Backbone as CSV, one residue per row, in Angstrom:
resi,resn,N_x,N_y,N_z,CA_x,CA_y,CA_z,C_x,C_y,C_z
1,UNK,-7.873,-43.141,-3.396,-6.878,-42.713,-4.213,-5.718,-43.452,-3.740
2,UNK,-4.910,-43.447,-5.021,-3.330,-44.371,-4.464,-2.247,-43.676,-4.578
3,UNK,-1.034,-44.132,-3.653,-0.450,-43.066,-3.555,0.824,-43.527,-4.547
4,UNK,0.406,-44.308,-5.231,1.375,-44.902,-6.428,2.556,-44.135,-6.810
5,UNK,3.470,-43.841,-6.963,4.511,-43.158,-8.140,5.209,-44.103,-9.229
6,UNK,4.972,-43.673,-10.167,5.711,-44.097,-11.506,6.933,-43.678,-11.984
7,UNK,7.620,-44.519,-12.589,9.051,-43.665,-13.317,8.424,-43.427,-14.737
8,UNK,9.395,-42.796,-15.192,8.828,-42.307,-16.693,8.826,-42.881,-17.513
9,UNK,9.830,-44.433,-17.328,9.473,-45.609,-18.076,8.292,-46.502,-17.809
10,UNK,8.270,-46.460,-16.479,6.738,-47.243,-16.257,5.724,-46.747,-16.781
11,UNK,5.462,-44.989,-17.043,4.350,-44.504,-17.691,4.506,-44.585,-19.076
12,UNK,5.526,-44.579,-19.838,5.637,-44.829,-21.164,5.220,-46.354,-21.257
13,UNK,5.398,-47.314,-20.640,5.442,-48.678,-20.855,3.477,-48.792,-20.959
14,UNK,2.872,-48.017,-19.692,1.540,-48.243,-19.717,0.810,-47.813,-20.274
15,UNK,1.479,-46.722,-21.248,0.614,-46.081,-21.980,0.727,-46.185,-23.577
16,UNK,1.869,-46.956,-23.691,2.363,-47.256,-25.136,3.154,-46.346,-25.864
17,UNK,3.812,-45.344,-24.923,4.312,-44.181,-25.609,6.011,-44.442,-25.630
18,UNK,6.739,-43.729,-25.909,8.166,-43.446,-26.054,8.225,-42.986,-24.675
19,UNK,9.634,-43.122,-24.060,9.991,-42.398,-23.030,10.061,-41.034,-23.028
20,UNK,10.484,-40.513,-24.547,10.975,-39.044,-24.752,9.427,-38.290,-24.850
21,UNK,8.804,-38.702,-25.568,6.875,-38.453,-25.283,6.966,-38.081,-23.985
22,UNK,7.065,-38.812,-23.112,6.259,-38.487,-21.421,7.539,-37.553,-21.232
23,UNK,8.560,-37.296,-21.570,9.254,-36.232,-20.849,8.852,-35.082,-21.323
24,UNK,8.703,-35.082,-23.106,8.098,-34.080,-23.394,6.490,-33.498,-22.776
25,UNK,5.745,-34.609,-22.421,4.877,-34.277,-21.646,5.124,-33.429,-20.304
26,UNK,5.838,-34.055,-19.618,6.336,-33.452,-18.660,6.879,-31.859,-18.274
27,UNK,8.007,-31.782,-19.746,8.092,-30.758,-19.631,7.617,-29.546,-20.134
28,UNK,6.281,-29.901,-21.033,5.420,-29.120,-21.741,4.195,-28.666,-20.539
29,UNK,4.360,-29.497,-19.586,3.023,-28.976,-18.278,1.949,-30.029,-18.301
30,UNK,2.249,-30.681,-19.318,0.877,-31.821,-19.916,0.761,-32.560,-18.736
31,UNK,2.010,-33.148,-18.137,1.821,-34.400,-17.137,2.610,-33.864,-15.716
32,UNK,1.953,-33.774,-14.609,2.418,-33.637,-13.671,3.459,-34.479,-13.102
33,UNK,5.065,-34.283,-12.417,5.669,-35.005,-12.342,6.884,-34.272,-11.124
34,UNK,7.056,-35.086,-10.191,8.211,-34.441,-9.209,9.244,-35.346,-9.327
35,UNK,10.560,-33.990,-9.414,11.824,-34.492,-9.896,12.636,-34.779,-8.370
36,UNK,13.127,-35.948,-8.198,13.841,-36.581,-7.416,14.999,-36.987,-8.053
37,UNK,15.827,-36.165,-7.512,17.697,-36.459,-8.001,17.410,-35.965,-9.548
38,UNK,17.531,-37.186,-10.128,17.987,-36.746,-11.638,16.733,-37.463,-12.423
39,UNK,15.862,-38.317,-11.600,14.765,-38.407,-12.061,13.156,-38.193,-11.701
40,UNK,12.238,-38.281,-12.664,11.118,-38.042,-12.458,10.186,-38.799,-11.996
41,UNK,8.881,-38.717,-11.298,8.178,-39.724,-10.492,6.945,-38.951,-10.905
42,UNK,6.291,-39.845,-11.287,4.309,-39.240,-11.724,3.774,-40.183,-10.754
43,UNK,2.766,-39.121,-9.706,1.630,-40.031,-8.871,0.578,-39.923,-10.054
44,UNK,0.020,-41.362,-9.411,-1.306,-41.977,-10.080,-2.082,-40.982,-10.525
45,UNK,-2.498,-39.933,-9.365,-3.450,-39.155,-9.515,-3.221,-38.429,-10.891
46,UNK,-2.021,-38.031,-11.064,-1.609,-36.971,-12.115,-1.536,-37.981,-13.363
47,UNK,-0.942,-39.250,-13.240,-1.482,-40.032,-14.518,-2.994,-40.286,-14.847
48,UNK,-3.523,-40.379,-14.226,-5.108,-40.581,-14.207,-5.398,-39.037,-14.792
49,UNK,-4.954,-37.900,-14.481,-5.736,-36.675,-14.667,-5.404,-36.757,-16.504
50,UNK,-3.964,-36.852,-16.639,-3.668,-37.137,-17.871,-4.246,-37.601,-19.353
51,UNK,-5.024,-39.195,-18.614,-5.514,-40.091,-19.525,-7.142,-39.820,-19.357
52,UNK,-7.589,-39.001,-18.721,-8.811,-38.817,-18.224,-9.709,-39.317,-17.679
53,UNK,-9.211,-40.222,-16.672,-9.955,-40.916,-15.910,-10.501,-39.779,-14.718
54,UNK,-11.748,-39.970,-14.284,-12.369,-39.234,-13.270,-11.825,-39.577,-11.946
55,UNK,-11.660,-38.281,-11.557,-11.234,-38.288,-9.987,-12.130,-38.613,-9.312
56,UNK,-11.933,-39.028,-8.036,-13.179,-40.160,-6.810,-13.848,-38.867,-6.730
57,UNK,-15.098,-39.270,-6.543,-15.830,-38.105,-5.820,-15.458,-37.926,-4.180
58,UNK,-15.926,-36.611,-3.834,-15.306,-36.158,-2.583,-16.393,-37.131,-1.771
59,UNK,-15.964,-37.395,-0.483,-17.046,-37.790,0.336,-18.352,-37.368,1.250
60,UNK,-18.932,-37.701,1.030,-20.632,-37.108,0.968,-20.627,-36.279,1.906
61,UNK,-21.258,-35.012,1.521,-21.332,-34.001,3.010,-20.034,-32.895,3.172
62,UNK,-18.861,-33.469,2.466,-17.700,-32.946,2.121,-17.840,-31.768,1.545
63,UNK,-17.535,-30.405,1.923,-17.979,-29.429,1.296,-16.546,-29.172,0.441
64,UNK,-16.811,-28.602,-0.870,-15.670,-28.129,-1.781,-15.055,-26.751,-1.372
65,UNK,-13.573,-27.023,-0.987,-13.464,-25.559,-0.764,-12.210,-25.062,-1.526
66,UNK,-12.182,-24.133,-2.076,-10.856,-23.282,-2.494,-10.579,-21.750,-2.486
67,UNK,-9.296,-21.397,-2.404,-9.322,-20.051,-2.012,-8.598,-19.484,-2.963
68,UNK,-8.608,-18.159,-3.481,-8.315,-17.481,-4.440,-7.314,-16.340,-3.527
69,UNK,-6.176,-16.428,-3.382,-5.295,-14.923,-2.724,-4.425,-14.381,-4.149
70,UNK,-4.285,-12.886,-3.893,-3.181,-12.550,-4.595,-2.470,-11.559,-3.415
71,UNK,-1.191,-11.616,-3.474,-0.182,-11.497,-2.626,0.614,-10.306,-3.490
72,UNK,0.837,-9.303,-2.983,1.506,-8.095,-3.616,3.145,-7.732,-2.626
73,UNK,3.907,-7.847,-3.472,5.025,-7.561,-2.496,5.837,-5.915,-3.135
74,UNK,6.204,-5.418,-2.647,6.430,-4.006,-3.234,8.186,-3.753,-2.813
75,UNK,8.942,-3.285,-3.596,10.345,-3.230,-3.454,10.917,-4.114,-4.118
76,UNK,10.839,-4.656,-4.936,11.731,-6.205,-5.060,11.942,-6.063,-6.617
77,UNK,13.388,-6.357,-7.062,13.660,-6.082,-8.291,13.355,-7.531,-8.891
78,UNK,14.185,-7.408,-10.346,13.949,-8.389,-10.955,14.366,-9.712,-10.833
79,UNK,15.912,-9.565,-10.100,16.420,-11.233,-9.763,15.524,-11.701,-8.383
80,UNK,15.305,-10.514,-7.236,14.538,-10.918,-6.212,13.083,-11.632,-6.622
81,UNK,12.737,-11.019,-7.504,11.444,-11.708,-8.041,11.477,-12.709,-8.554
82,UNK,12.797,-13.129,-9.274,12.594,-15.054,-9.994,13.379,-15.199,-8.975
83,UNK,13.849,-15.260,-7.749,14.136,-15.861,-6.902,12.778,-16.322,-5.970
84,UNK,12.192,-15.719,-5.850,10.950,-15.792,-5.059,9.972,-16.879,-5.675
85,UNK,9.611,-16.295,-6.948,9.132,-17.467,-7.935,9.817,-18.633,-8.089
86,UNK,11.073,-18.948,-8.257,11.210,-20.280,-8.004,11.255,-20.939,-6.537
87,UNK,11.286,-20.479,-5.370,10.863,-20.684,-4.351,9.468,-21.473,-4.330
88,UNK,8.550,-20.311,-4.799,7.287,-20.831,-4.412,6.661,-21.833,-5.289
89,UNK,7.299,-21.498,-6.565,6.812,-22.801,-7.598,7.514,-24.137,-7.201
90,UNK,8.621,-23.798,-6.585,9.399,-25.676,-5.869,8.347,-25.600,-4.561
91,UNK,7.945,-24.975,-3.814,6.911,-25.456,-2.713,5.443,-25.715,-3.377
92,UNK,4.950,-24.848,-4.175,4.327,-25.761,-4.849,3.919,-27.409,-5.486
93,UNK,5.155,-27.457,-6.061,5.104,-28.904,-6.559,5.789,-29.957,-5.985
94,UNK,5.930,-29.592,-4.701,6.434,-30.547,-3.596,5.834,-30.540,-2.458
95,UNK,5.402,-31.798,-1.690,4.989,-31.639,-0.391,3.297,-31.468,-0.624
96,UNK,2.521,-31.675,-1.191,1.077,-31.490,-0.985,0.033,-32.484,-1.421
97,UNK,-0.782,-32.258,-1.360,-1.945,-33.767,-1.897,-2.268,-33.651,-3.500
98,UNK,-1.836,-33.956,-4.319,-2.024,-34.031,-5.523,-3.115,-34.174,-6.041
99,UNK,-4.709,-34.549,-5.039,-5.789,-34.346,-5.952,-6.600,-32.889,-5.201
100,UNK,-5.424,-32.274,-4.536,-5.839,-30.639,-4.267,-4.653,-29.874,-4.626
101,UNK,-4.340,-29.779,-6.165,-3.385,-29.197,-6.513,-3.505,-27.620,-6.306
102,UNK,-2.336,-26.959,-5.924,-2.399,-25.704,-6.291,-2.076,-24.655,-7.380
103,UNK,-2.553,-23.478,-7.805,-1.963,-23.395,-8.991,-1.419,-21.714,-8.841
104,UNK,-0.513,-21.011,-9.405,0.343,-20.204,-9.000,0.618,-19.638,-10.128
105,UNK,0.363,-18.335,-10.070,0.921,-17.081,-11.526,1.768,-16.326,-10.618
106,UNK,2.798,-15.820,-10.762,3.488,-14.715,-10.748,3.900,-13.838,-11.921
107,UNK,3.742,-12.312,-11.558,3.848,-11.281,-12.173,5.070,-10.169,-11.572
108,UNK,5.643,-9.452,-12.439,6.783,-8.891,-11.884,6.558,-7.661,-12.721
109,UNK,6.396,-6.221,-12.012,6.658,-4.970,-12.941,7.844,-4.329,-12.467
110,UNK,8.329,-4.194,-13.289,9.962,-3.909,-13.303,9.863,-2.563,-12.937
111,UNK,9.173,-1.525,-13.572,8.774,0.111,-13.480,8.403,0.251,-12.215
112,UNK,7.435,-0.259,-11.313,7.480,-0.060,-9.831,7.660,-0.858,-9.151
113,UNK,8.773,-2.038,-9.218,9.069,-2.858,-8.522,8.331,-3.427,-7.209
114,UNK,7.360,-4.351,-8.338,6.350,-4.703,-7.514,6.065,-6.492,-8.161
115,UNK,5.832,-7.317,-7.478,5.311,-8.695,-7.685,4.519,-8.958,-7.499
116,UNK,3.344,-9.765,-8.060,1.888,-10.109,-7.455,2.069,-11.504,-7.809
117,UNK,1.591,-12.406,-6.889,1.461,-13.575,-6.457,-0.008,-14.072,-6.661
118,UNK,-0.347,-15.262,-7.639,-1.943,-15.243,-7.490,-1.948,-16.851,-7.368
119,UNK,-2.517,-17.234,-5.988,-2.602,-18.554,-5.527,-4.089,-19.096,-5.738
120,UNK,-4.446,-20.306,-6.248,-5.783,-20.609,-6.108,-5.489,-22.089,-5.910
121,UNK,-6.442,-22.929,-4.741,-6.498,-24.092,-4.183,-6.842,-24.407,-2.960
122,UNK,-6.402,-25.516,-2.557,-7.100,-25.847,-1.368,-6.399,-24.927,-0.124
123,UNK,-7.290,-24.521,0.778,-7.254,-23.885,1.719,-5.700,-24.028,3.035
124,UNK,-5.873,-25.288,3.189,-4.423,-25.788,4.065,-2.879,-25.337,3.498
125,UNK,-3.170,-25.990,2.073,-2.208,-26.000,1.155,-1.688,-24.163,0.710
126,UNK,-2.847,-23.601,0.194,-2.527,-22.220,0.440,-1.957,-21.372,1.584
127,UNK,-2.517,-21.765,2.712,-1.897,-21.381,4.178,-0.626,-21.523,4.569
128,UNK,-0.249,-23.082,4.027,1.221,-23.463,4.159,2.295,-22.398,3.112
129,UNK,1.797,-22.326,2.006,2.550,-21.513,1.086,2.476,-20.316,1.657
130,UNK,1.495,-19.355,1.990,1.691,-18.383,2.599,2.625,-18.021,3.550
131,UNK,2.604,-19.131,4.809,3.734,-19.171,5.506,5.029,-18.812,5.086
132,UNK,5.472,-19.776,3.983,6.687,-19.785,3.469,7.031,-18.575,2.652
133,UNK,6.168,-17.915,1.797,6.361,-16.521,1.702,6.842,-15.651,2.631
134,UNK,5.987,-15.760,3.590,5.931,-14.815,4.812,7.359,-14.917,5.303
135,UNK,7.679,-15.983,5.468,8.918,-16.570,6.433,10.236,-15.938,5.201
136,UNK,9.910,-16.289,4.241,11.225,-15.381,3.195,11.451,-14.238,2.977
137,UNK,10.108,-13.575,3.147,10.200,-12.006,3.383,10.547,-11.367,4.334
138,UNK,10.165,-12.065,5.288,10.665,-11.350,6.689,11.943,-11.980,7.398
139,UNK,12.380,-13.339,7.117,12.917,-13.360,7.515,14.805,-12.944,6.571
140,UNK,15.889,-13.516,7.691,16.943,-12.488,7.416,18.221,-13.356,6.966
141,UNK,17.148,-14.055,6.138,18.672,-15.118,5.376,19.356,-14.484,4.127
142,UNK,18.430,-13.315,3.691,19.209,-12.758,2.232,19.111,-13.446,0.907
143,UNK,17.971,-14.286,0.917,17.366,-15.022,-0.214,17.292,-14.186,-1.183
144,UNK,16.278,-12.909,-0.930,15.543,-12.099,-2.054,16.561,-11.174,-2.251
145,UNK,17.981,-10.944,-1.316,19.015,-9.561,-2.023,20.112,-10.943,-2.703
146,UNK,20.240,-12.237,-2.995,21.042,-13.077,-3.473,22.497,-13.280,-3.074
147,UNK,22.208,-12.760,-1.528,23.420,-13.090,-0.559,23.612,-14.232,0.078
148,UNK,24.446,-14.863,-0.078,24.925,-16.235,0.566,25.164,-16.282,1.715
149,UNK,24.708,-16.955,2.782,25.217,-17.093,4.235,25.526,-18.456,4.701
150,UNK,27.115,-18.431,4.962,27.163,-19.688,5.452,26.743,-19.965,6.698
151,UNK,26.604,-21.275,6.947,25.385,-21.827,7.750,26.318,-22.505,8.956
């Protein structure tokens, strides 16, 4: 697998599309991209997924492993749930192997003040994400309470 990163303009040239079309694909979720500053970068594996190129087969004898996790957070209001969801999705979209993506769904029950996170994907990446969630929920940083602290 190649670690090449492409700009929106390069992807547009490669696919014979207009730059706005490629940006539309990114906004619609059809094409995964990482935002770096004010620009998007598209990994080769994500471009291959859009164009339908097959992923390389895993090495012989390597077992396929995927983890399904449901995390329940009680006593969280809508604003805290929104902040946690943003943090989790940012964690999912950065710093992981694009060949083994994580998929995350978040649901907030306002009546019960309860949030559920459904995480599907690679065991190591899931563990890293769960450590992040645990650190945020147990930490004294005020993130979920909306408090800003000077450092």
